[in-house]
TORKOL-4160 file (C-alpha; in steps of 0.2 Angstrom, whole numbers, padded with zeros to 4 digits, m for minus):
267
<pt num="1" X="0514" Y="0336" Z="0445"/>
<pt num="2" X="0514" Y="0349" Z="0458"/>
<pt num="3" X="0498" Y="0343" Z="0468"/>
<pt num="4" X="0485" Y="0349" Z="0483"/>
<pt num="5" X="0483" Y="0345" Z="0500"/>
<pt num="6" X="0467" Y="0342" Z="0508"/>
<pt num="7" X="0465" Y="0337" Z="0525"/>
<pt num="8" X="0448" Y="0338" Z="0529"/>
<pt num="9" X="0448" Y="0330" Z="0548"/>
<pt num="10" X="0461" Y="0346" Z="0552"/>
<pt num="11" X="0451" Y="0358" Z="0544"/>
<pt num="12" X="0434" Y="0352" Z="0552"/>
<pt num="13" X="0444" Y="0350" Z="0569"/>
<pt num="14" X="0452" Y="0367" Z="0570"/>
<pt num="15" X="0435" Y="0374" Z="0562"/>
<pt num="16" X="0427" Y="0367" Z="0577"/>
<pt num="17" X="0440" Y="0373" Z="0588"/>
<pt num="18" X="0436" Y="0391" Z="0582"/>
<pt num="19" X="0418" Y="0387" Z="0585"/>
<pt num="20" X="0423" Y="0382" Z="0602"/>
<pt num="21" X="0432" Y="0396" Z="0606"/>
<pt num="22" X="0422" Y="0411" Z="0602"/>
<pt num="23" X="0408" Y="0401" Z="0613"/>
<pt num="24" X="0420" Y="0401" Z="0627"/>
<pt num="25" X="0425" Y="0418" Z="0623"/>
<pt num="26" X="0408" Y="0426" Z="0623"/>
<pt num="27" X="0411" Y="0434" Z="0603"/>
<pt num="28" X="0394" Y="0441" Z="0595"/>
<pt num="29" X="0400" Y="0427" Z="0581"/>
<pt num="30" X="0391" Y="0410" Z="0576"/>
<pt num="31" X="0393" Y="0394" Z="0570"/>
<pt num="32" X="0385" Y="0398" Z="0554"/>
<pt num="33" X="0397" Y="0412" Z="0551"/>
<pt num="34" X="0411" Y="0403" Z="0555"/>
<pt num="35" X="0406" Y="0390" Z="0540"/>
<pt num="36" X="0405" Y="0405" Z="0529"/>
<pt num="37" X="0421" Y="0411" Z="0533"/>
<pt num="38" X="0429" Y="0393" Z="0531"/>
<pt num="39" X="0417" Y="0390" Z="0513"/>
<pt num="40" X="0429" Y="0391" Z="0503"/>
<pt num="41" X="0442" Y="0380" Z="0508"/>
<pt num="42" X="0436" Y="0362" Z="0498"/>
<pt num="43" X="0437" Y="0373" Z="0483"/>
<pt num="44" X="0455" Y="0378" Z="0487"/>
<pt num="45" X="0461" Y="0361" Z="0486"/>
<pt num="46" X="0463" Y="0345" Z="0476"/>
<pt num="47" X="0452" Y="0330" Z="0485"/>
<pt num="48" X="0461" Y="0314" Z="0486"/>
<pt num="49" X="0458" Y="0299" Z="0480"/>
<pt num="50" X="0445" Y="0287" Z="0487"/>
<pt num="51" X="0448" Y="0276" Z="0502"/>
<pt num="52" X="0463" Y="0288" Z="0506"/>
<pt num="53" X="0467" Y="0285" Z="0526"/>
<pt num="54" X="0460" Y="0301" Z="0536"/>
<pt num="55" X="0473" Y="0308" Z="0546"/>
<pt num="56" X="0465" Y="0305" Z="0563"/>
<pt num="57" X="0467" Y="0286" Z="0558"/>
<pt num="58" X="0486" Y="0289" Z="0556"/>
<pt num="59" X="0497" Y="0279" Z="0567"/>
<pt num="60" X="0495" Y="0285" Z="0588"/>
<pt num="61" X="0479" Y="0295" Z="0582"/>
<pt num="62" X="0463" Y="0294" Z="0591"/>
<pt num="63" X="0447" Y="0293" Z="0582"/>
<pt num="64" X="0437" Y="0295" Z="0596"/>
<pt num="65" X="0427" Y="0311" Z="0598"/>
<pt num="66" X="0435" Y="0318" Z="0610"/>
<pt num="67" X="0452" Y="0319" Z="0604"/>
<pt num="68" X="0459" Y="0335" Z="0606"/>
<pt num="69" X="0470" Y="0341" Z="0591"/>
<pt num="70" X="0486" Y="0346" Z="0598"/>
<pt num="71" X="0493" Y="0363" Z="0598"/>
<pt num="72" X="0510" Y="0374" Z="0595"/>
<pt num="73" X="0512" Y="0386" Z="0606"/>
<pt num="74" X="0528" Y="0398" Z="0610"/>
<pt num="75" X="0531" Y="0399" Z="0626"/>
<pt num="76" X="0537" Y="0419" Z="0635"/>
<pt num="77" X="0541" Y="0423" Z="0652"/>
<pt num="78" X="0525" Y="0423" Z="0659"/>
<pt num="79" X="0511" Y="0415" Z="0657"/>
<pt num="80" X="0503" Y="0396" Z="0659"/>
<pt num="81" X="0517" Y="0389" Z="0648"/>
<pt num="82" X="0529" Y="0399" Z="0659"/>
<pt num="83" X="0523" Y="0394" Z="0675"/>
<pt num="84" X="0521" Y="0375" Z="0670"/>
<pt num="85" X="0541" Y="0378" Z="0669"/>
<pt num="86" X="0543" Y="0377" Z="0651"/>
<pt num="87" X="0559" Y="0389" Z="0644"/>
<pt num="88" X="0559" Y="0406" Z="0637"/>
<pt num="89" X="0557" Y="0403" Z="0619"/>
<pt num="90" X="0554" Y="0385" Z="0619"/>
<pt num="91" X="0540" Y="0380" Z="0605"/>
<pt num="92" X="0528" Y="0366" Z="0613"/>
<pt num="93" X="0519" Y="0354" Z="0607"/>
<pt num="94" X="0503" Y="0349" Z="0614"/>
<pt num="95" X="0507" Y="0360" Z="0630"/>
<pt num="96" X="0518" Y="0344" Z="0638"/>
<pt num="97" X="0533" Y="0342" Z="0624"/>
<pt num="98" X="0547" Y="0356" Z="0621"/>
<pt num="99" X="0551" Y="0352" Z="0603"/>
<pt num="100" X="0561" Y="0366" Z="0599"/>
<pt num="101" X="0571" Y="0377" Z="0611"/>
<pt num="102" X="0574" Y="0396" Z="0608"/>
<pt num="103" X="0586" Y="0399" Z="0591"/>
<pt num="104" X="0579" Y="0381" Z="0585"/>
<pt num="105" X="0570" Y="0381" Z="0568"/>
<pt num="106" X="0556" Y="0367" Z="0566"/>
<pt num="107" X="0551" Y="0362" Z="0549"/>
<pt num="108" X="0534" Y="0363" Z="0544"/>
<pt num="109" X="0522" Y="0362" Z="0529"/>
<pt num="110" X="0504" Y="0369" Z="0528"/>
<pt num="111" X="0489" Y="0357" Z="0528"/>
<pt num="112" X="0479" Y="0367" Z="0522"/>
<pt num="113" X="0476" Y="0386" Z="0519"/>
<pt num="114" X="0478" Y="0397" Z="0533"/>
<pt num="115" X="0464" Y="0405" Z="0540"/>
<pt num="116" X="0463" Y="0424" Z="0548"/>
<pt num="117" X="0451" Y="0431" Z="0559"/>
<pt num="118" X="0452" Y="0447" Z="0573"/>
<pt num="119" X="0456" Y="0444" Z="0593"/>
<pt num="120" X="0450" Y="0457" Z="0604"/>
<pt num="121" X="0464" Y="0469" Z="0611"/>
<pt num="122" X="0460" Y="0472" Z="0628"/>
<pt num="123" X="0468" Y="0486" Z="0640"/>
<pt num="124" X="0481" Y="0484" Z="0652"/>
<pt num="125" X="0494" Y="0468" Z="0657"/>
<pt num="126" X="0490" Y="0451" Z="0655"/>
<pt num="127" X="0478" Y="0444" Z="0667"/>
<pt num="128" X="0475" Y="0425" Z="0667"/>
<pt num="129" X="0461" Y="0429" Z="0677"/>
<pt num="130" X="0452" Y="0443" Z="0668"/>
<pt num="131" X="0440" Y="0443" Z="0656"/>
<pt num="132" X="0445" Y="0433" Z="0639"/>
<pt num="133" X="0447" Y="0442" Z="0623"/>
<pt num="134" X="0432" Y="0439" Z="0611"/>
<pt num="135" X="0436" Y="0433" Z="0594"/>
<pt num="136" X="0428" Y="0436" Z="0576"/>
<pt num="137" X="0427" Y="0430" Z="0560"/>
<pt num="138" X="0423" Y="0445" Z="0552"/>
<pt num="139" X="0424" Y="0463" Z="0548"/>
<pt num="140" X="0406" Y="0464" Z="0552"/>
<pt num="141" X="0404" Y="0457" Z="0568"/>
<pt num="142" X="0417" Y="0467" Z="0577"/>
<pt num="143" X="0413" Y="0485" Z="0567"/>
<pt num="144" X="0395" Y="0477" Z="0575"/>
<pt num="145" X="0401" Y="0479" Z="0592"/>
<pt num="146" X="0409" Y="0495" Z="0587"/>
<pt num="147" X="0428" Y="0490" Z="0587"/>
<pt num="148" X="0440" Y="0495" Z="0575"/>
<pt num="149" X="0457" Y="0488" Z="0568"/>
<pt num="150" X="0464" Y="0506" Z="0566"/>
<pt num="151" X="0471" Y="0518" Z="0577"/>
<pt num="152" X="0460" Y="0533" Z="0580"/>
<pt num="153" X="0470" Y="0547" Z="0585"/>
<pt num="154" X="0483" Y="0539" Z="0599"/>
<pt num="155" X="0470" Y="0526" Z="0602"/>
<pt num="156" X="0475" Y="0509" Z="0596"/>
<pt num="157" X="0464" Y="0496" Z="0588"/>
<pt num="158" X="0453" Y="0488" Z="0598"/>
<pt num="159" X="0455" Y="0473" Z="0587"/>
<pt num="160" X="0471" Y="0465" Z="0580"/>
<pt num="161" X="0473" Y="0450" Z="0566"/>
<pt num="162" X="0477" Y="0432" Z="0568"/>
<pt num="163" X="0479" Y="0419" Z="0561"/>
<pt num="164" X="0475" Y="0401" Z="0563"/>
<pt num="165" X="0487" Y="0388" Z="0554"/>
<pt num="166" X="0485" Y="0368" Z="0553"/>
<pt num="167" X="0504" Y="0361" Z="0553"/>
<pt num="168" X="0513" Y="0345" Z="0550"/>
<pt num="169" X="0530" Y="0347" Z="0558"/>
<pt num="170" X="0546" Y="0336" Z="0553"/>
<pt num="171" X="0549" Y="0326" Z="0569"/>
<pt num="172" X="0567" Y="0324" Z="0574"/>
<pt num="173" X="0575" Y="0312" Z="0584"/>
<pt num="174" X="0576" Y="0322" Z="0600"/>
<pt num="175" X="0558" Y="0324" Z="0598"/>
<pt num="176" X="0549" Y="0314" Z="0611"/>
<pt num="177" X="0534" Y="0303" Z="0608"/>
<pt num="178" X="0517" Y="0310" Z="0605"/>
<pt num="179" X="0501" Y="0306" Z="0606"/>
<pt num="180" X="0497" Y="0312" Z="0587"/>
<pt num="181" X="0510" Y="0305" Z="0573"/>
<pt num="182" X="0510" Y="0305" Z="0555"/>
<pt num="183" X="0522" Y="0292" Z="0548"/>
<pt num="184" X="0527" Y="0295" Z="0528"/>
<pt num="185" X="0540" Y="0281" Z="0528"/>
<pt num="186" X="0555" Y="0287" Z="0519"/>
<pt num="187" X="0550" Y="0306" Z="0522"/>
<pt num="188" X="0550" Y="0302" Z="0541"/>
<pt num="189" X="0536" Y="0306" Z="0554"/>
<pt num="190" X="0526" Y="0321" Z="0555"/>
<pt num="191" X="0518" Y="0329" Z="0569"/>
<pt num="192" X="0499" Y="0339" Z="0566"/>
<pt num="193" X="0497" Y="0353" Z="0576"/>
<pt num="194" X="0485" Y="0368" Z="0577"/>
<pt num="195" X="0495" Y="0386" Z="0578"/>
<pt num="196" X="0488" Y="0403" Z="0582"/>
<pt num="197" X="0495" Y="0418" Z="0580"/>
<pt num="198" X="0491" Y="0437" Z="0585"/>
<pt num="199" X="0498" Y="0454" Z="0587"/>
<pt num="200" X="0519" Y="0452" Z="0586"/>
<pt num="201" X="0517" Y="0436" Z="0580"/>
<pt num="202" X="0508" Y="0437" Z="0567"/>
<pt num="203" X="0515" Y="0452" Z="0561"/>
<pt num="204" X="0531" Y="0442" Z="0558"/>
<pt num="205" X="0524" Y="0429" Z="0549"/>
<pt num="206" X="0508" Y="0436" Z="0542"/>
<pt num="207" X="0516" Y="0442" Z="0525"/>
<pt num="208" X="0527" Y="0428" Z="0521"/>
<pt num="209" X="0513" Y="0416" Z="0522"/>
<pt num="210" X="0500" Y="0425" Z="0515"/>
<pt num="211" X="0513" Y="0429" Z="0499"/>
<pt num="212" X="0513" Y="0409" Z="0497"/>
<pt num="213" X="0496" Y="0407" Z="0496"/>
<pt num="214" X="0494" Y="0420" Z="0482"/>
<pt num="215" X="0501" Y="0426" Z="0464"/>
<pt num="216" X="0514" Y="0409" Z="0459"/>
<pt num="217" X="0510" Y="0399" Z="0475"/>
<pt num="218" X="0489" Y="0401" Z="0473"/>
<pt num="219" X="0490" Y="0385" Z="0463"/>
<pt num="220" X="0499" Y="0375" Z="0476"/>
<pt num="221" X="0504" Y="0382" Z="0491"/>
<pt num="222" X="0505" Y="0367" Z="0500"/>
<pt num="223" X="0521" Y="0361" Z="0488"/>
<pt num="224" X="0532" Y="0375" Z="0500"/>
<pt num="225" X="0541" Y="0368" Z="0515"/>
<pt num="226" X="0546" Y="0381" Z="0529"/>
<pt num="227" X="0557" Y="0385" Z="0544"/>
<pt num="228" X="0550" Y="0391" Z="0559"/>
<pt num="229" X="0561" Y="0398" Z="0575"/>
<pt num="230" X="0558" Y="0411" Z="0589"/>
<pt num="231" X="0567" Y="0426" Z="0588"/>
<pt num="232" X="0569" Y="0442" Z="0600"/>
<pt num="233" X="0563" Y="0459" Z="0593"/>
<pt num="234" X="0560" Y="0476" Z="0603"/>
<pt num="235" X="0541" Y="0482" Z="0602"/>
<pt num="236" X="0540" Y="0498" Z="0593"/>
<pt num="237" X="0534" Y="0510" Z="0605"/>
<pt num="238" X="0541" Y="0503" Z="0621"/>
<pt num="239" X="0560" Y="0496" Z="0613"/>
<pt num="240" X="0554" Y="0480" Z="0624"/>
<pt num="241" X="0560" Y="0463" Z="0616"/>
<pt num="242" X="0549" Y="0450" Z="0616"/>
<pt num="243" X="0548" Y="0430" Z="0609"/>
<pt num="244" X="0541" Y="0430" Z="0590"/>
<pt num="245" X="0543" Y="0417" Z="0577"/>
<pt num="246" X="0553" Y="0417" Z="0562"/>
<pt num="247" X="0547" Y="0410" Z="0547"/>
<pt num="248" X="0557" Y="0408" Z="0529"/>
<pt num="249" X="0555" Y="0396" Z="0515"/>
<pt num="250" X="0567" Y="0382" Z="0515"/>
<pt num="251" X="0563" Y="0373" Z="0500"/>
<pt num="252" X="0549" Y="0369" Z="0488"/>
<pt num="253" X="0541" Y="0350" Z="0497"/>
<pt num="254" X="0548" Y="0334" Z="0488"/>
<pt num="255" X="0533" Y="0326" Z="0477"/>
<pt num="256" X="0537" Y="0309" Z="0487"/>
<pt num="257" X="0532" Y="0319" Z="0502"/>
<pt num="258" X="0517" Y="0326" Z="0494"/>
<pt num="259" X="0513" Y="0310" Z="0487"/>
<pt num="260" X="0514" Y="0299" Z="0505"/>
<pt num="261" X="0502" Y="0313" Z="0512"/>
<pt num="262" X="0489" Y="0314" Z="0498"/>
<pt num="263" X="0488" Y="0295" Z="0493"/>
<pt num="264" X="0488" Y="0289" Z="0514"/>
<pt num="265" X="0482" Y="0306" Z="0525"/>
<pt num="266" X="0475" Y="0315" Z="0513"/>
<pt num="267" X="0452" Y="0314" Z="0510"/>
């Protein structure tokens, strides 16, 4: 029987991060609005057996309150990751480890249903010393601020859709030891992380991911294993090339893997 995965700690930590993001970046959204946006998470998943181990109690994961959930990011030719020496097109884990170079595919499973939000589209080129874009968890919030997610005449949208994903990444022999690992025995070691996408990255992955959570996959979307790699695609307007994630369905997740997660790291 196919099962659905419920990793409460992962959802809680990522949701708390989103609250923190909105507070730091000056958005009008409130923590209560964020909670409302994620209220359907519990109902969309099957709760694991009583006494199952928490994901944050897995080998190598600290249960301390200050534990920072690892993040996955795609390095570009500019920005903090480039300044830190990470190669253009590399997937970087926890701001410390290259886990895939350009074109190299990583294997992932979703820990729970991804959450869409909206990010302010600031004018001009990237400025690390400039204002941070505001984050909104509902359309009502950015509409109340006079912003729109549609083109008006020749003026681009003032907010862009974005997506927060909580993933388990299959660890390969080449990947370094990290602060957070989930050991599933014969099914290997997996790295939990939060991955945010917006703009061109969002447009590349959102359709397939959203499709995986509706229709035939609605009952058990976590039963799919995906591959993600970095590719280059041109911007429609300028023709300039940009790094974007490319995602594909690899296979139906093995039942043994799902059972191991459910029985050991699910509640």
